[in-house]
Phi, psi and omega in degrees: 000128186282136175276141183239135176261115184279356186083187180078192185229130175241123186211160175262132179232131176210167187285334185233035178213162177278153181295132179242126179267138187244158174294139184234015180290154180219167177248132181293129178249331182211151181200166174222117176289327181294315185260359174060059175215161175211155174229161181200176182228137176223165178217156178211164184239135175228128179262115182285141177290151176305135179088351179292127184262329179198166176200170179244146172248122185242138174224135174217152184196177176237136010207159171292151170288174179296126188240152176280340188244034176165163180248024182296150170247295176284155174235155181213158179219142183225123178247144178248133180240124179255120182266358180289127182290149175236120187056036176083003183234135175288139186296144171258122184292156176298155177240126184215161181195158177199140175270176174295134183254136178241130182229132178286136180302132181088000181243143179260160181202149176245140179239127172270127183279119181301145179086002179238161180266326188228003184279115179233129179259119180264123179257115183283165182278356184265002180297137178286160179293136179143195184251143180228142174260139177241126177236123183227144170249122178267122185238151173236159187228155181293330180206170181295333182268351183289145178247358179252117183291144174284326178206162181219124184239126182281144173229122180229134179207171184250147173238129175252124173260120186240161180264141171207138178281353184279161179297159182300332183281351183277074179202162179298154177217142180283144178230165178298144011261031176302134178301145177290154175301130181090359177299157183228135177238136174253147182203150176267152177303138179088348176265155182262130173258138180218134173209152183270151168238125185225133183223145175265141180288164172281201186280322193245352188219150178275154175280132183243345186201141166256111180273147181210155168238119196214165174288168180300145174076001177281131185235156174235146179282169175299149181291132177248154185247139178231118179280102184268106182290342183264000183184197180298148176300149184239153180229144184213157176218164179241128177270132174229143181207130174240095184289154176262171179296332178290349181258013175302131183137201184252141181221165178226137170238127178245144183211156176211160179256132182246132178259178187289349174260015178066023173266142185239155172287165168302144181284139171242144179234137181240135178272140180236128179241120180255116179222139179273057185212044181288145175302137179233133176292127187241351182204145181212150172216151181222114179200167178289144176268178180295337179269015178068011171267144174292142182233128174251122179250130181236131175247137183247165182284347180227164166296137187224168175220175183292147175283160175259348177244163187301132177205128189254146163256130183234139179243130183239149172229121180053039177085357181251137178290127179244343180197143175213152180210137176275110186297327183293342182259001183288141176274169178300333180287340183257347183216134174246115179253120181224109178053256185259012188230137170251134166247112184253118176270133192250088178295142177065019177282116182267073181256160186237140176299147173079013180255158175255116183250147171264137176245129180235137183242134170293154168298134178093012175292344174217154178233148181286184185290157175293167011269352180227078191293140176260134181286149178292158181282151177289150173234108182226145172273114185210188181252172181303135179114342176284156185298315179222144174231127183197131184204157171231149166253121182250130180257117177286146185289151182288316180200174186291340184267002181297142180267151178300146179205170180250020179243161187292337184281356183266209183294180179303149177286112186214111193249039183301322188272000180284150177297156182254081179284183176297165187305315182296320180291327182296324178299319179296321177300317181299316181292324187281321190253337188259342180057042175235167177295128190288147175284107176228164173225145182233132177272140178291150178262000000 
């Protein structure tokens, strides 16, 4: 990916240090040939001197386009960084982003500012046709009663007010299962995140593009068409993103649907949280329950809940699939979820006593706690080169009178009474006492 220098000046300013100039190159992530714009992301490193409590990051360049709401030529942005720890932790600044907003003349619209809880920008119907600049500073505070911000992050974007003789409703609109504005997804580095974007067309024009402002490496599929006999025709794309370890932190992706008459849907923004702390299945057992249904019990490294999207548990014998179930479709009668453990009852499972079964889990069979849940890691029996490899061999008990043992020929492998050490130590326990293939995961290179 080619680095681009936008010009201008990016520098560090503080009261007790000399001015430091920083690299300002960025990599293009999104663009429009039709509308002649591009957006990108860049990073730079600054080492704070010992004792430095805060500093400012300043950027200025030329020039704004011709605007209805000002005579500015050069533009500038100023961010404040506070290094003073709060409860022993240095503050993490807010993360925000916004694409160009288009509003039809005579129509009103509300914008929720990403990275904030309550900031809503109301655009009235009396705005004249033309371009407007919006400059906002997003700030965070140590507490609800505090009046001094811990950090301040600038957000600047453009609004275009255009003329159309058509009604205000004649524009694309998002429909389910598109994520709601402000939704949050958690993901671990190296895992793939995927979600759909779906929009219904307006009255007179087809949708031709899904515009987005996104982090590096986020991709969208080609636009697909759906002939909806019950309403307006719909168009959809799928967003996929596999973040790297260098992208640990918070990100925002904003998107809108554009039709062939250059009218756009309201913009939606989704928060993305990358943390190397995804729930991992650490213990499993497979045996008949008291109701004569087979029961698979899974314990995870974190408290978890059911997924909302499709994710399968699969059971194999000698390399052949013998049973599978979509966890997201299970009823309360089929699954008991308690803190860090799932008990999944398997109706119609044709399993046999005394066999050794492999259990494989899709990524996302469980999700971590709110407010931005991270999906569990995949567990697959595979060869070198797969993103993750993780498997168990579970031995079903021979009969009800079998005594507990630590060898594979005994009852099902069920380690409820073992101590719960840290994740790395737990793997050693499995290898030492259970005589099964240890639960590990390997990232592809």
